[in-house]
Each structure stands twice: as structure tokens, then as C-alpha cells.
C-alpha positions as CSV (number, residue, x, y, z in Angstrom):
1,M,0.0,0.0,0.0
2,R,2.8,2.4,0.9
3,K,4.5,1.6,-2.5
4,I,1.3,2.5,-4.4
5,V,0.9,5.8,-2.5
6,A,4.6,6.6,-3.2
7,I,4.2,5.8,-7.0
8,V,1.1,8.0,-7.2
9,F,2.8,10.9,-5.4
10,L,5.8,10.7,-7.7
11,S,3.6,10.6,-10.8
12,F,1.7,13.7,-9.6
13,A,4.9,15.5,-8.9
14,A,6.2,14.7,-12.4
15,V,3.1,16.1,-14.0
16,C,3.3,19.2,-12.0
17,A,6.9,19.7,-12.9
18,S,6.1,19.2,-16.7
19,H,3.3,21.8,-16.4
20,A,5.7,24.2,-14.6
21,A,8.3,23.8,-17.4
22,D,5.6,24.3,-20.0
23,D,4.6,27.6,-18.2
24,D,8.2,28.8,-18.2
25,I,8.5,28.2,-21.9
26,Q,5.2,30.0,-22.6
27,K,6.3,32.9,-20.4
28,G,9.7,33.2,-22.2
29,I,7.9,33.3,-25.6
30,F,5.5,35.9,-24.3
31,D,8.2,38.1,-22.9
32,S,10.2,38.0,-26.2
33,Y,7.1,39.0,-28.3
34,L,6.1,41.7,-25.7
35,K,9.5,43.3,-26.3
36,Q,9.1,43.3,-30.1
37,A,5.5,44.6,-29.7
38,A,6.8,47.5,-27.6
39,D,9.2,48.3,-30.5
40,G,6.3,48.6,-32.9
41,D,6.2,45.1,-34.6
42,A,2.6,44.6,-35.8
43,V,2.8,40.8,-35.8
44,A,4.3,40.7,-32.3
45,Q,1.5,43.1,-31.1
46,Y,-1.1,40.6,-32.5
47,V,0.6,37.6,-30.8
48,V,0.8,39.5,-27.5
49,A,-2.9,40.4,-27.8
50,Q,-3.8,36.7,-28.4
51,S,-1.7,35.7,-25.4
52,Y,-3.6,38.1,-23.1
53,E,-6.9,37.0,-24.5
54,N,-6.2,33.2,-24.0
55,G,-4.0,33.5,-20.9
56,R,-1.0,31.8,-22.5
57,G,2.4,32.8,-21.0
58,T,0.7,35.5,-18.9
59,E,-2.5,36.3,-17.0
60,K,-5.8,36.5,-19.0
61,N,-6.7,40.2,-19.4
62,L,-9.1,41.2,-22.2
63,E,-8.5,45.0,-21.7
64,K,-4.8,44.5,-22.4
65,A,-5.6,42.1,-25.2
66,Y,-7.7,44.7,-27.1
67,H,-5.2,47.4,-26.4
68,W,-2.6,45.4,-28.4
69,Y,-5.2,44.5,-31.0
70,E,-5.9,48.2,-31.5
71,M,-2.1,48.9,-31.8
72,A,-1.7,46.3,-34.5
73,A,-4.9,47.4,-36.3
74,K,-3.5,51.0,-36.5
75,Q,-0.7,49.5,-38.6
76,N,-3.3,47.8,-40.9
77,Y,-2.6,44.3,-39.7
78,P,-5.5,42.4,-41.2
79,L,-6.3,39.9,-38.4
80,A,-6.2,42.7,-35.8
81,V,-8.5,44.8,-37.9
82,V,-10.9,41.8,-38.0
83,K,-10.8,41.4,-34.2
84,I,-11.6,45.1,-33.6
85,E,-14.5,45.0,-36.1
86,E,-15.9,41.9,-34.4
87,R,-15.8,43.6,-31.0
88,T,-17.4,46.7,-32.4
89,N,-20.2,44.7,-34.0
90,K,-20.8,42.8,-30.7
91,E,-21.1,46.1,-28.8
92,Q,-23.5,47.5,-31.3
93,A,-25.6,44.3,-31.1
94,K,-25.7,44.5,-27.3
95,A,-26.7,48.2,-27.4
96,E,-29.5,47.4,-29.9
97,A,-30.7,44.5,-27.7
98,A,-30.7,46.7,-24.6
99,R,-32.8,49.4,-26.5
100,S,-35.3,46.8,-27.7
101,E,-35.8,45.4,-24.1
102,K,-36.8,48.8,-22.7
103,P,-40.7,49.0,-22.1
104,E,-42.5,51.3,-24.5
105,A,-44.0,54.5,-23.2
106,A,-47.6,54.2,-22.3
107,K,-49.7,55.6,-25.1
108,P,-52.3,58.3,-24.1
109,E,-55.8,57.0,-23.9
110,P,-58.1,58.3,-26.6
111,A,-60.0,61.3,-25.8
112,A,-63.6,60.8,-24.6
113,K,-66.2,61.1,-27.2
114,A,-67.8,64.4,-27.4
115,V,-71.1,64.7,-25.7
116,L,-74.0,65.1,-28.1
117,S,-75.6,68.5,-27.9
118,K,-79.0,68.9,-26.5
119,H,-80.2,69.9,-29.9
120,V,-78.9,66.6,-31.5
121,L,-80.5,64.5,-28.7
122,E,-83.8,66.3,-28.9
123,K,-84.0,66.2,-32.7
124,K,-87.1,64.5,-33.8
125,P,-86.9,61.8,-36.4
126,E,-88.0,62.9,-39.8
127,P,-91.3,61.4,-41.2
128,P,-90.9,58.5,-43.5
129,H,-90.9,59.3,-47.2
130,R,-94.1,58.6,-49.0
131,Q,-94.1,55.4,-50.9
132,V,-94.6,55.8,-54.6
133,A,-96.5,53.0,-56.2
134,A,-94.3,51.1,-58.6
135,K,-95.5,51.0,-62.2
136,P,-96.1,47.5,-63.5
137,K,-93.3,46.4,-65.8
138,T,-94.3,45.6,-69.4
139,K,-92.8,42.5,-70.8
140,P,-91.2,42.8,-74.2
141,A,-93.1,41.2,-77.1
142,K,-91.7,37.9,-78.1
143,A,-91.0,37.2,-81.8
144,P,-93.4,34.8,-83.5
145,V,-92.3,31.3,-83.6
146,V,-92.4,29.8,-87.1
147,P,-92.9,26.0,-87.2
148,T,-90.1,24.1,-88.7
149,H,-92.4,22.0,-90.9
150,A,-93.4,25.1,-92.8
151,L,-89.9,25.9,-94.0
152,P,-88.8,24.4,-97.3
153,P,-85.9,21.9,-97.2
154,V,-82.5,23.2,-98.0
155,K,-80.4,21.1,-100.3
156,A,-76.6,21.0,-99.6
157,S,-74.6,21.9,-102.6
158,K,-71.7,19.6,-103.5
159,P,-68.3,21.3,-103.9
160,A,-67.0,21.4,-107.4
161,P,-64.2,18.9,-108.2
162,A,-60.7,20.5,-108.0
163,E,-58.9,20.8,-111.3
164,P,-55.6,18.8,-111.5
165,I,-52.5,21.0,-111.1
166,V,-50.1,20.5,-114.0
167,R,-46.5,21.4,-113.1
168,A,-44.2,22.3,-115.8
169,E,-41.0,20.3,-115.6
170,A,-37.8,22.2,-115.6
171,P,-35.5,21.4,-118.5
172,K,-32.8,18.9,-117.6
173,P,-29.3,20.1,-117.8
174,E,-27.2,18.7,-120.6
175,T,-24.7,16.1,-119.4
176,K,-21.2,16.9,-120.5
177,F,-18.8,14.0,-120.9
178,P,-15.2,14.3,-119.9
179,A,-12.8,15.2,-122.6
180,T,-10.9,12.3,-124.2
181,Q,-7.3,12.1,-125.3
182,E,-8.5,13.0,-128.8
183,T,-9.8,16.4,-127.7
184,K,-7.5,19.4,-128.1
185,F,-7.8,20.6,-124.5
186,P,-7.9,18.0,-121.7
187,A,-10.5,18.4,-118.9
188,T,-9.3,20.0,-115.7
189,E,-10.4,18.5,-112.3
190,V,-11.6,21.0,-109.7
191,V,-11.0,20.1,-106.0
192,A,-13.1,22.0,-103.4
193,K,-11.0,23.2,-100.4
194,A,-12.6,22.9,-96.9
195,T,-12.9,26.2,-95.1
196,V,-11.0,26.3,-91.8
197,V,-13.0,27.8,-88.9
198,E,-10.7,29.6,-86.5
199,E,-11.8,29.5,-82.8
200,P,-11.9,32.8,-81.0
201,P,-9.0,33.4,-78.7
202,R,-9.6,32.5,-75.0
203,P,-10.4,35.6,-73.0
204,A,-7.8,36.6,-70.4
205,I,-8.6,36.0,-66.7
206,N,-8.4,38.8,-64.2
207,V,-6.3,37.0,-61.7
208,I,-6.7,39.4,-58.7
209,Q,-10.5,39.5,-59.3
210,A,-10.7,35.7,-59.5
211,L,-8.6,35.3,-56.3
212,L,-10.5,37.8,-54.2
213,G,-13.9,36.8,-55.6
214,G,-14.5,33.9,-53.3
215,K,-13.1,31.5,-50.7
216,W,-10.6,28.9,-51.8
217,E,-10.2,25.4,-50.3
218,R,-8.3,22.2,-50.7
219,N,-9.7,18.8,-50.0
220,R,-12.8,20.5,-48.4
221,Q,-10.5,22.5,-46.0
222,D,-10.2,26.3,-46.1
223,A,-6.9,27.4,-47.5
224,E,-4.2,29.0,-45.3
225,F,-2.4,31.2,-47.8
226,L,-5.2,32.1,-50.3
227,P,-8.3,34.1,-49.6
228,S,-10.6,32.1,-47.4
229,S,-12.4,32.1,-44.0
230,R,-9.0,31.4,-42.4
231,A,-7.0,34.1,-44.2
232,A,-7.6,37.8,-44.6
233,C,-6.1,39.2,-47.9
234,L,-5.5,42.8,-49.0
235,Q,-4.5,44.1,-52.4
236,S,-1.4,46.1,-51.6
237,S,-0.8,47.3,-55.2
238,S,-2.2,46.8,-58.7
239,A,0.0,43.6,-59.0
240,E,0.3,42.3,-55.5
241,V,-1.9,40.7,-52.8
242,V,-0.8,40.1,-49.2
243,C,-2.6,37.5,-46.9
244,F,-2.4,36.8,-43.2
245,S,-4.0,33.7,-41.7
246,Q,-5.6,33.3,-38.2
247,E,-3.9,31.2,-35.5
248,L,-3.9,27.5,-36.5
249,T,-2.6,24.2,-35.2
250,R,-0.7,21.3,-36.8
251,N,1.2,18.2,-35.7
252,V,4.7,17.8,-36.9
253,D,7.1,15.0,-35.7
254,N,4.6,14.0,-32.9
255,T,4.7,17.6,-31.7
256,G,1.8,20.1,-31.6
257,L,2.5,23.5,-33.2
258,T,0.5,26.8,-33.1
259,Y,1.3,29.1,-36.0
260,N,0.0,31.6,-38.5
261,V,1.0,32.2,-42.2
262,K,1.9,35.2,-44.3
263,S,1.6,34.9,-48.0
264,V,2.5,37.3,-50.9
265,I,0.9,36.9,-54.4
266,S,2.9,38.7,-57.1
267,G,4.1,38.3,-60.7
268,I,0.5,38.3,-62.0
269,N,0.0,37.5,-65.7
270,N,-3.7,37.9,-66.7
271,K,-3.0,36.7,-70.3
272,D,-1.7,33.3,-69.2
273,A,-3.7,33.3,-65.9
274,K,-0.5,32.7,-63.9
275,F,1.0,34.2,-60.7
276,N,3.7,33.6,-58.1
277,L,3.0,32.6,-54.5
278,R,5.4,32.8,-51.6
279,Y,4.3,31.9,-48.0
280,I,6.1,31.7,-44.7
281,Y,5.2,30.2,-41.4
282,N,5.4,31.9,-38.0
283,V,5.4,29.4,-35.1
284,V,4.2,31.0,-31.9
285,D,3.9,28.0,-29.6
286,I,5.2,24.4,-29.3
287,A,2.9,22.3,-27.2
288,G,5.3,19.3,-26.7
289,R,2.5,16.9,-27.5
290,P,0.3,16.4,-30.6
291,Y,-3.1,18.0,-30.8
292,P,-6.1,15.5,-31.0
293,Q,-7.8,17.6,-33.7
294,P,-5.5,20.1,-35.4
295,S,-7.2,23.0,-37.2
296,G,-4.6,23.7,-39.8
297,M,-4.4,22.5,-43.4
298,P,-2.3,19.3,-43.7
299,G,1.0,19.9,-45.5
300,E,4.1,18.2,-46.5
301,S,6.6,16.9,-43.9
302,N,9.2,19.5,-44.8
303,D,6.7,22.3,-45.1
304,I,7.1,23.5,-41.5
305,I,9.4,22.5,-38.6
306,A,9.1,22.6,-34.8
307,K,10.8,25.9,-34.2
308,T,9.4,29.2,-32.9
309,G,9.6,32.3,-35.0
310,W,9.4,33.1,-38.7
311,Q,10.8,30.2,-40.8
312,E,12.7,32.0,-43.5
313,P,13.1,31.9,-46.5
314,G,9.6,30.4,-46.9
315,I,8.0,28.3,-49.7
316,S,7.9,29.6,-53.3
317,M,5.3,28.2,-55.8
318,E,4.1,28.9,-59.3
319,C,0.3,28.9,-59.7
320,H,-2.0,28.6,-62.8
321,L,-5.7,29.3,-63.0
322,R,-7.5,26.8,-65.2
323,D,-10.6,29.0,-64.8
324,E,-12.0,31.4,-62.3
325,H,-12.9,28.6,-59.9
326,S,-9.9,26.2,-59.9
327,L,-6.1,26.6,-59.8
328,T,-3.0,24.5,-59.4
329,C,0.1,25.5,-57.4
330,S,3.5,23.7,-57.8
331,G,6.8,24.2,-55.9
332,A,9.9,25.2,-57.7
333,D,11.3,21.7,-57.4
334,R,7.9,20.2,-58.4
335,K,7.8,18.0,-55.3
336,I,4.8,19.9,-53.8
337,T,1.6,20.3,-55.8
338,Y,-1.7,21.6,-54.4
339,Q,-5.1,21.7,-56.1
340,F,-7.5,24.5,-55.0
341,V,-11.2,25.2,-55.9
342,R,-13.3,28.2,-55.2
343,E,-16.9,28.4,-54.0
């Protein structure tokens, strides 16, 4: 019995020690990002805000969280802008709900009906009108009925037979026999050439309009580095689009990673419907154990590694739009190929 108690105590102590080590790692990561956030780094400000919101590496404090969200939003960081808009919408919805719950002001009762004057009450009813005797209605005279036996029988006339139509036959063309060797000029054979119908050129695709026109997904999962419900994208210039993903999770080498993705779309060619894609991972947390249900899009084994911070130089891909609702992206070494479709 004493041995069992000792084993349980040692197991509990080991678990507490691992949690304490985990907390130290989280606090170290938070402190490093807090320093970068104070220096004006928008990404670090967003990470610090999420840490305050979720209580990871520091205490949970929503006021401080939205302070850093606002700091990142002032620098046009897309995910922070989304957070501020969501909070504003929630506050407006609460205010509208509070206004709708207030009791309506009591409506004034209708004024009492005016009392009829003594003259109206004492007014005598008028005598009934004299009844005028109605004149008898005269029935119209009916037309005399003629008996049918008095009418003479009518004979039906037969139609005259139609005259036969005689069609004049057109004169038959004279048949010309081919020239023989005895003729002076040999016959020439005429060969008809088939007309070639040229297909109209395929219209060019507006790549930016097609990319921003819907939400892209792969294997029924929202994309991380293309416009989707997981990634907010902004057109930074006439030939470039920048996307930032929300915080996602993935398991790599039996380790759970928390990360977000930044992608840049450039080199846009509307004529050939092609563009270049470069995305880079930013690992903000390493859990030390795999997640039972990761939220990120499954990738290749060498796509991301278990290491905190931005993983330079990133992944470069060449993408081609087959139409406005489907595209293919392949890596420079052709080892990675992704198929995406749009809603």
C-alpha cells in the first residue's frame, strides 16, 4: 500500500513539474514577443494580444488584449482589424438589444367622445318618405315562332371537283462527258477546299478579381495562404496581394505547433492566368504533444518545422488558374503540388 501511494505521489509531482516547465517556456515566448511589440512590430503586437486573450504565458486580461489588437490594427494588420471589427459589431448588437428590451412609453388614452348636444339629442326623427306606387313592368313582345315543318328543305350543294394541277417540268441540264485524249484541250479536275474555322482566342482572366472573388479550399478544407475564412487578404498594389492567416494548429514529428501564415501573391499574368505565390510560417507556440484535432491544413513533412519564430526563406510556388474557380500551385522543385477550388 505504501509503495502504491509513493508511486502516485511521484507521478503527480512529475506532471506538476512538466506543467511548470511548460509555463516557463510560454512565459519566455510571451516576454520576447512583448519586447518586439513595444518596439512597434505589428505581428508581435497581434501575438501578445492573443496571449492576453487566451492567458498563455501571462495572465488573462481582455483589456490589455484589445489594447494590443488596436495597436496592431492601427498598422493595418488584417487579423487585428478583423478582431476590432468583431468587437465593435458585438457592442452595437448589445446596445440594440438593450434598447429593444426597454418598455415602450404608455400611449395616451383616446379622448372621450364628445357629448352630443341637447339639440342633437332632442332632434325628432323625420317622417318617413311617401311610398310611390311602382308601375307595372311591361314584358317585351316575343318574336313569333315559325314552325319548322313550314320551312322548305334546303339542299346542300356539293363542292366542285378540284382541277388537277399541272406542273411544268424544268429542262434537264445537258450532261457533258469528260474530254478524251483525242480532244484538243484536256479536262481540268476542280477540287473544293474545306474552309478552316478559327476558334476565337480565349479571354484573359483577371487573376486578382478571381482570387478575391471567393473562398478557396483544398480537400474541403479552407486554404491558409489564399483568400478564405482562415486568411484575410488585402490588395497592396495593382500587381500584389498580401494575406495573413488566423492562428492555426498542426502536428509535426509528434509535436503540436501553433502558427500563422503570411503569403504574398505577385508576378500576376492575366493573359496566361498565372501568378507567383510565396508563403512563410510563424510558429508562436510548441505544445510538446500532438493535438487530437489540429485545425490547420495538412501539409508536406518538410513544409514546417518545430521551431518558434518566422521560418525563412519560406516556400515559393508557381500557380496557374484553369478557370475562375480552380487553380494548381506547384513548388519550384515540383515536389509539392496543391489543387484548389473556389466556392
